[in-house]
KENU-219083 format. One record per residue (C-alpha): residue in one letter; x, y, z. Coordinates in steps of 0.25 Angstrom, whole numbers, padded with zeros to 4 digits, always signed. Layout:
residues N
aXYZ;...
//
This chain:
residues 648
m+0112-0363+0406;s+0111-0370+0391;n+0121-0365+0380;r+0117-0362+0367;l+0117-0376+0362;i+0103-0378+0370;r+0098-0372+0355;e+0103-0384+0347;t+0098-0398+0344;s+0109-0406+0344;p+0111-0415+0357;y+0125-0414+0357;l+0123-0400+0358;l+0110-0399+0366;a+0119-0408+0376;h+0130-0396+0378;a+0118-0386+0379;e+0120-0387+0395;n+0136-0385+0394;p+0142-0374+0404;v+0149-0373+0389;d+0142-0361+0382;w+0140-0369+0368;y+0138-0362+0354;p+0132-0372+0343;w+0140-0369+0329;g+0136-0357+0324;e+0139-0343+0320;e+0135-0337+0335;a+0147-0346+0341;f+0157-0340+0330;f+0151-0326+0333;k+0152-0328+0347;a+0167-0334+0345;r+0172-0320+0335;a+0165-0311+0345;e+0172-0316+0357;d+0185-0319+0349;k+0183-0334+0355;p+0187-0346+0349;i+0177-0358+0347;f+0177-0370+0354;l+0170-0381+0345;s+0167-0394+0350;i+0160-0405+0341;g+0154-0416+0346;y+0141-0425+0346;s+0130-0431+0356;t+0134-0444+0355;c+0149-0443+0357;h+0155-0446+0370;w+0167-0440+0373;c+0160-0427+0369;h+0152-0430+0381;v+0164-0431+0388;m+0170-0420+0385;a+0155-0412+0386;r+0156-0416+0400;e+0171-0414+0404;s+0171-0400+0397;f+0159-0394+0392;e+0153-0396+0405;d+0162-0391+0412;a+0160-0376+0419;k+0173-0374+0419;t+0179-0378+0403;a+0165-0371+0399;e+0168-0358+0406;i+0181-0358+0397;l+0174-0363+0384;n+0163-0351+0386;r+0173-0342+0389;c+0185-0344+0379;f+0178-0350+0367;v+0164-0351+0359;p+0159-0366+0361;v+0153-0373+0351;k+0145-0385+0351;v+0144-0394+0338;d+0137-0406+0336;r+0143-0413+0325;e+0132-0420+0319;e+0123-0409+0317;r+0135-0403+0311;p+0144-0410+0305;d+0150-0398+0295;v+0155-0394+0307;d+0160-0404+0314;g+0167-0409+0302;v+0175-0396+0299;y+0179-0396+0313;m+0184-0410+0312;a+0193-0409+0303;a+0198-0398+0310;c+0201-0406+0322;q+0206-0418+0313;t+0216-0408+0308;m+0221-0401+0319;t+0221-0414+0328;g+0223-0428+0318;s+0209-0432+0324;g+0194-0428+0328;g+0183-0435+0335;w+0172-0429+0343;p+0170-0420+0352;m+0175-0411+0344;s+0184-0399+0351;l+0189-0388+0342;f+0192-0372+0345;l+0190-0363+0334;t+0192-0348+0329;p+0180-0340+0329;d+0179-0341+0315;g+0179-0357+0317;k+0193-0361+0314;p+0199-0373+0322;f+0211-0370+0328;y+0212-0381+0338;a+0204-0395+0340;g+0203-0410+0347;t+0191-0418+0352;y+0188-0420+0366;f+0197-0413+0378;p+0197-0419+0391;k+0194-0411+0405;t+0204-0414+0409;a+0219-0416+0402;v+0219-0432+0399;y+0221-0441+0384;g+0233-0429+0381;l+0221-0420+0380;p+0222-0408+0386;a+0209-0402+0395;f+0198-0396+0388;s+0201-0384+0397;d+0213-0383+0396;l+0213-0384+0382;l+0201-0372+0382;k+0211-0364+0389;a+0222-0366+0380;i+0214-0362+0367;r+0209-0350+0375;d+0223-0346+0376;a+0228-0349+0363;w+0216-0340+0357;t+0220-0329+0367;n+0236-0329+0365;d+0238-0337+0353;r+0227-0333+0344;e+0234-0332+0330;n+0240-0347+0331;l+0226-0352+0333;l+0221-0343+0322;r+0232-0350+0313;s+0229-0362+0317;a+0214-0362+0314;d+0218-0357+0301;a+0226-0367+0298;i+0218-0377+0303;t+0205-0371+0293;a+0215-0370+0281;a+0218-0386+0284;l+0202-0389+0285;s+0202-0381+0273;p+0198-0391+0258;t+0205-0386+0248;d+0199-0385+0233;d+0208-0394+0226;p+0203-0408+0223;k+0211-0419+0226;a+0215-0430+0215;a+0207-0442+0215;p+0216-0453+0220;k+0222-0465+0209;e+0221-0476+0221;d+0210-0486+0222;l+0203-0477+0234;t+0193-0489+0237;k+0206-0501+0238;t+0215-0491+0246;a+0203-0490+0255;l+0202-0504+0256;t+0216-0506+0259;e+0216-0498+0271;l+0203-0503+0276;r+0210-0517+0276;r+0222-0511+0283;v+0215-0505+0296;f+0204-0515+0295;d+0203-0523+0309;a+0205-0538+0306;t+0202-0541+0321;y+0190-0535+0324;g+0186-0528+0311;g+0184-0513+0308;f+0195-0503+0304;g+0208-0497+0312;p+0210-0498+0327;s+0198-0493+0336;p+0190-0485+0339;k+0182-0492+0326;f+0172-0486+0318;p+0161-0493+0309;s+0164-0486+0298;p+0152-0492+0291;h+0155-0485+0277;t+0169-0492+0278;l+0163-0505+0278;l+0153-0502+0269;f+0164-0499+0260;l+0170-0512+0261;l+0157-0519+0260;q+0154-0514+0247;q+0170-0518+0242;y+0164-0531+0247;e+0154-0530+0237;k+0161-0524+0226;t+0172-0532+0224;g+0172-0544+0233;d+0183-0540+0243;s+0182-0548+0254;q+0191-0542+0263;s+0182-0530+0263;l+0170-0536+0266;h+0179-0543+0277;m+0181-0530+0284;a+0168-0527+0283;e+0161-0538+0288;m+0172-0539+0300;t+0169-0526+0303;l+0155-0525+0303;e+0154-0537+0311;r+0163-0533+0322;m+0155-0518+0324;y+0144-0528+0326;a+0150-0536+0336;g+0155-0527+0344;g+0150-0517+0354;l+0149-0506+0343;f+0136-0514+0339;d+0126-0512+0349;h+0122-0527+0350;i+0110-0523+0361;g+0104-0512+0353;g+0110-0512+0339;g+0118-0500+0332;f+0132-0497+0332;c+0139-0488+0340;r+0148-0478+0337;y+0163-0485+0335;s+0173-0494+0345;t+0181-0490+0352;d+0189-0504+0352;r+0194-0511+0340;r+0185-0523+0342;f+0171-0515+0340;l+0168-0519+0355;v+0167-0504+0362;p+0160-0495+0355;h+0160-0479+0356;f+0144-0479+0360;e+0138-0470+0355;k+0128-0474+0341;m+0128-0466+0327;l+0116-0467+0320;y+0127-0464+0307;d+0135-0476+0311;n+0123-0486+0313;a+0117-0481+0299;l+0129-0484+0291;l+0133-0496+0299;i+0120-0503+0294;l+0124-0499+0280;a+0136-0508+0282;y+0130-0518+0288;c+0119-0520+0278;k+0129-0519+0267;a+0137-0530+0275;y+0123-0538+0275;e+0122-0536+0261;l+0134-0542+0256;t+0136-0554+0265;n+0121-0558+0268;d+0124-0561+0282;p+0113-0556+0291;f+0123-0552+0302;y+0125-0538+0295;r+0111-0535+0292;d+0106-0538+0306;t+0117-0527+0311;a+0111-0518+0301;e+0097-0521+0306;q+0102-0521+0323;t+0109-0508+0319;a+0096-0501+0312;a+0087-0506+0324;f+0096-0498+0335;l+0095-0486+0325;l+0080-0488+0320;r+0078-0490+0338;e+0086-0479+0345;m+0088-0468+0332;r+0077-0466+0325;a+0069-0454+0332;e+0054-0454+0328;n+0055-0445+0316;d+0062-0456+0310;g+0077-0451+0308;f+0088-0456+0317;y+0095-0450+0328;c+0111-0447+0329;a+0116-0457+0340;q+0118-0462+0353;d+0126-0459+0364;a+0137-0468+0370;d+0134-0462+0383;s+0124-0466+0393;e+0124-0462+0409;g+0138-0454+0404;r+0145-0465+0400;e+0148-0471+0386;g+0143-0483+0380;f+0135-0487+0395;y+0122-0488+0389;y+0128-0501+0381;l+0136-0508+0392;f+0132-0520+0398;t+0137-0530+0409;p+0135-0545+0411;t+0125-0544+0423;e+0117-0534+0415;i+0115-0543+0403;v+0111-0555+0413;a+0101-0546+0420;v+0095-0543+0408;l+0095-0557+0400;g+0096-0566+0410;m+0106-0574+0414;e+0107-0585+0402;r+0105-0575+0391;g+0114-0565+0399;e+0125-0572+0398;a+0124-0578+0385;f+0122-0563+0382;n+0135-0558+0390;a+0143-0570+0382;c+0138-0566+0368;f+0142-0551+0369;d+0152-0551+0378;i+0146-0543+0391;t+0157-0547+0401;e+0159-0544+0417;t+0171-0537+0413;g+0164-0529+0402;n+0169-0523+0388;f+0168-0508+0391;e+0168-0502+0404;g+0166-0515+0413;k+0153-0518+0404;n+0149-0523+0390;v+0150-0518+0377;p+0140-0531+0370;n+0147-0536+0360;l+0149-0549+0351;l+0163-0548+0345;k+0165-0562+0353;h+0151-0568+0348;p+0150-0561+0334;r+0134-0564+0328;t+0129-0571+0341;g+0121-0558+0345;e+0108-0563+0339;r+0106-0573+0349;f+0103-0562+0360;e+0093-0553+0351;d+0083-0554+0365;e+0093-0552+0374;k+0098-0538+0367;k+0084-0533+0365;r+0082-0535+0379;l+0096-0527+0383;l+0092-0516+0374;a+0078-0515+0383;y+0089-0515+0396;r+0098-0507+0389;k+0087-0496+0385;r+0087-0496+0400;r+0100-0487+0404;a+0100-0472+0403;a+0098-0468+0387;l+0107-0465+0378;k+0108-0452+0372;t+0103-0451+0358;d+0109-0438+0349;d+0093-0439+0341;k+0100-0427+0331;q+0095-0434+0316;l+0105-0431+0307;a+0103-0432+0291;f+0115-0440+0287;w+0114-0451+0297;n+0100-0451+0295;a+0103-0454+0281;l+0113-0463+0283;t+0102-0472+0294;v+0091-0470+0280;a+0103-0477+0270;a+0105-0486+0283;l+0091-0491+0283;c+0090-0493+0269;a+0102-0501+0268;l+0096-0511+0279;y+0081-0512+0271;r+0088-0517+0260;v+0097-0527+0266;n+0084-0532+0275;g+0071-0527+0269;n+0066-0523+0280;p+0057-0511+0276;e+0057-0505+0289;y+0072-0501+0288;l+0067-0494+0274;r+0057-0487+0281;a+0064-0480+0292;a+0075-0476+0282;e+0063-0470+0274;q+0057-0464+0287;t+0071-0458+0290;m+0073-0453+0277;s+0059-0444+0279;f+0065-0440+0291;i+0075-0434+0285;r+0068-0427+0274;t+0059-0422+0285;c+0068-0418+0296;l+0081-0414+0290;m+0076-0408+0277;q+0070-0395+0274;g+0066-0397+0258;d+0079-0401+0253;t+0086-0395+0263;l+0094-0407+0274;f+0098-0404+0285;t+0109-0411+0295;s+0102-0414+0308;c+0089-0413+0316;r+0085-0414+0330;a+0072-0408+0337;e+0066-0403+0324;r+0077-0393+0321;k+0086-0398+0307;g+0101-0396+0309;s+0110-0388+0300;r+0108-0391+0283;a+0115-0403+0278;f+0128-0406+0275;l+0133-0416+0265;d+0134-0428+0275;d+0119-0426+0275;h+0115-0425+0262;a+0123-0435+0258;g+0118-0446+0267;l+0104-0441+0262;a+0107-0445+0250;l+0111-0458+0253;a+0099-0460+0261;l+0091-0457+0249;l+0099-0468+0239;s+0097-0478+0251;l+0082-0476+0250;y+0080-0475+0236;d+0088-0490+0237;a+0078-0495+0247;t+0066-0491+0240;l+0069-0485+0225;d+0061-0474+0227;t+0068-0466+0217;a+0063-0453+0225;y+0073-0456+0236;l+0082-0456+0225;d+0080-0443+0219;a+0081-0438+0233;a+0094-0443+0233;v+0099-0436+0220;k+0091-0423+0226;r+0100-0424+0241;t+0113-0426+0231;r+0109-0416+0223;i+0109-0406+0235;a+0122-0411+0239;l+0130-0407+0227;e+0123-0394+0227;q+0127-0391+0242;f+0139-0400+0243;f+0147-0403+0233;d+0159-0396+0226;a+0157-0397+0213;e+0173-0393+0211;a+0180-0401+0219;g+0171-0413+0222;g+0165-0417+0235;f+0156-0413+0244;f+0157-0401+0256;f+0152-0406+0270;s+0144-0393+0271;g+0134-0388+0260;t+0132-0374+0253;e+0120-0375+0264;n+0128-0377+0276;e+0135-0367+0286;p+0150-0362+0280;l+0159-0369+0290;l+0175-0367+0292;i+0176-0376+0278;r+0167-0383+0270;s+0174-0398+0269;k+0171-0410+0262;e+0171-0423+0271;t+0174-0436+0263;y+0180-0445+0274;d+0171-0455+0278;g+0172-0457+0293;a+0160-0462+0304;l+0153-0456+0292;p+0155-0458+0278;s+0158-0443+0272;g+0146-0437+0264;n+0157-0435+0251;s+0155-0450+0253;i+0140-0452+0254;m+0140-0441+0243;t+0148-0451+0234;c+0140-0463+0237;v+0128-0455+0232;l+0133-0448+0220;v+0138-0463+0215;r+0124-0468+0217;l+0117-0457+0212;s+0126-0458+0199;v+0119-0471+0196;l+0105-0469+0202;r+0103-0455+0196;p+0115-0453+0186;d+0108-0442+0181;d+0105-0434+0192;i+0120-0433+0198;p+0131-0429+0189;a+0142-0438+0186;g+0153-0427+0188;v+0149-0425+0202;r+0150-0439+0207;n+0163-0440+0197;k+0169-0428+0206;q+0162-0433+0221;l+0171-0446+0218;a+0183-0440+0213;f+0182-0431+0225;m+0180-0440+0235;k+0190-0451+0230;a+0202-0439+0231;q+0196-0438+0246;a+0196-0451+0248;a+0211-0454+0244;s+0216-0450+0256;v+0208-0459+0265;p+0202-0471+0258;m+0199-0477+0269;g+0190-0467+0275;s+0182-0464+0262;a+0174-0478+0263;m+0160-0471+0259;f+0165-0464+0248;l+0173-0476+0241;f+0161-0485+0243;a+0155-0474+0234;l+0168-0473+0226;s+0166-0489+0223;d+0152-0489+0219;e+0156-0479+0208;q+0167-0488+0203;d+0158-0500+0205;p+0144-0497+0204;p+0134-0506+0213;a+0124-0514+0204;k+0111-0505+0198;i+0098-0509+0195;v+0089-0503+0186;a+0077-0508+0192;v+0065-0508+0182;a+0053-0512+0193;a+0040-0512+0199;r+0038-0501+0209;e+0033-0513+0219;e+0045-0520+0215;r+0056-0512+0218;k+0054-0511+0232;s+0060-0524+0234;l+0072-0520+0226;p+0080-0514+0236;v+0083-0524+0246;l+0088-0533+0235;v+0099-0525+0229;p+0113-0522+0236;l+0115-0510+0245;g+0120-0500+0234;t+0115-0506+0220;n+0110-0495+0213;v+0094-0497+0209;i+0087-0490+0199;v+0073-0490+0197;s+0069-0491+0183;e+0056-0490+0176;a+0055-0500+0165;t+0062-0495+0150;d+0068-0496+0137;e+0082-0498+0144;y+0074-0506+0158;p+0065-0514+0153;l+0056-0524+0161;v+0061-0539+0159;n+0050-0549+0159;g+0039-0537+0164;k+0046-0537+0178;s+0054-0529+0186;t+0067-0529+0179;y+0084-0525+0186;y+0094-0521+0177;v+0107-0523+0185;c+0120-0516+0181;s+0133-0520+0190;r+0146-0519+0189;h+0146-0511+0176;r+0138-0522+0169;c+0122-0523+0168;f+0115-0536+0170;p+0102-0542+0161;p+0088-0536+0170;v+0084-0546+0178;n+0069-0546+0185;d+0075-0550+0199;l+0085-0544+0206;t+0094-0552+0217;k+0104-0546+0225;e+0113-0559+0219;m+0113-0552+0206;l+0118-0540+0212;l+0129-0543+0221;r+0143-0540+0216;
//
């Protein structure tokens, strides 16, 4: 028999619809039952491509004895964190408060009014790794709820109070946050293998964008070195799929060799942005080619017929993590023949002993930048690999992640001039407007022709960024107008006019236990950081449309928040740096047909304003004319714009 999740559209929730656990989706029905039957809620949060979510599902949620305890003593609620990032955000903060860490699957126990009193992540079927058996934990929570409820409720109240934001605004720090962040990044940089900190290593592309920006602005060679080495090692290792393109979620080891094999849309979109910026600054085709290979994967395997992009590909196939991606030397030779097969094995470190569970993750750590010699072989191996059991794809389509992909495709168009990327970006924006919007109302997701909940801050911020990226790529002022409109909507629904900062949930979203402001740039840059970027750019492109007081209040709020974690505020510091030292501004007085080539001539991030000829900005020599201002100084107007005159 199916449970209530059978009526949902999320692939993650549907995967649990046949569990013996009597799951409820997040909603009032579950909380009403908990109040009526005086039971605590067991809240399980995960996502469809999460390996350990699958493990806990197989061990516990598909187990009849465990399900019997859950159904009898609790009200079980299952949440897809990608569909409901607001619920995930609130209870992730609770989990981190109680345990000092977080992750997925996230397992929490709540009072019937939603207050958390116990939390953790994965719990095994039998006690191991110092973790209690999940069934034993359930029995202990049941007993405490029956016999020691007063202490549980007191704990729930204390945790909720700790989560509740204070109304007192923090003072802006006196130290230079950019310098502090750079100092921290240098301290944790892995000078041997690239990346930051110990394993597991995450790509953190917005950190790399910040480092590249600092090199661009100041000539800091160490920032460039940290970014380049990390970009090169991520590509060389198994984190990058050398057969099919695209990056996996993170590296389980220090060398970027063995990844956690799921592929996420947002990682790949943000990494395209980072590799494009590295190419622009270095003119090294390796970075452009890596961005193109990543985009090829997205367009081939993650794009739907409606021109939107899916969320993710699973790490598991045939019940084993990474099995889809692994090879033996014999397999390679059988596909490519003896001569080319042995050459491929030697280049990509395919050995008899293997580097992951007796098989091999192809990599170039021993032979960097040599993979281009095997393009035909990669195509043959890709065709061979496709005959394996297909990876599951989470075919939800998320507004925020699709918006980031629009920005990535625009950046790639601007560094290589291929109109196919611009066409794909515009088609994806059309998808957002058609499938994820109703009038001006934006929704966070869609699947099976059903829209999800009303959008959150990240969705609005991402859409504004995507519209600005399309304006940069086309100079079509309709995109700029739309970016201004989206920003105004975000200000109306999410901005705290008193203390500054944007709430994650807006006035049209479901009220939750707390109304938080998320500012940390983790796997994804926060909505507050992206909105700061948008406000800083619009203050140049459309200064009359966005009040300076709003921008200044947002900057002051974010400075105060970033003071405690400068290294974890890279996207905000990117915006702050552009506020303090603005990129070049160009007023282009050009014929419409001549404007089409301008976006690919100017650096990413340059502010271009299209104008008709006026007394202030006349045509010179009767030709298209460009007025360039940079570093608080303006230059004589020119008829021919070159990249050289815009580089710092």
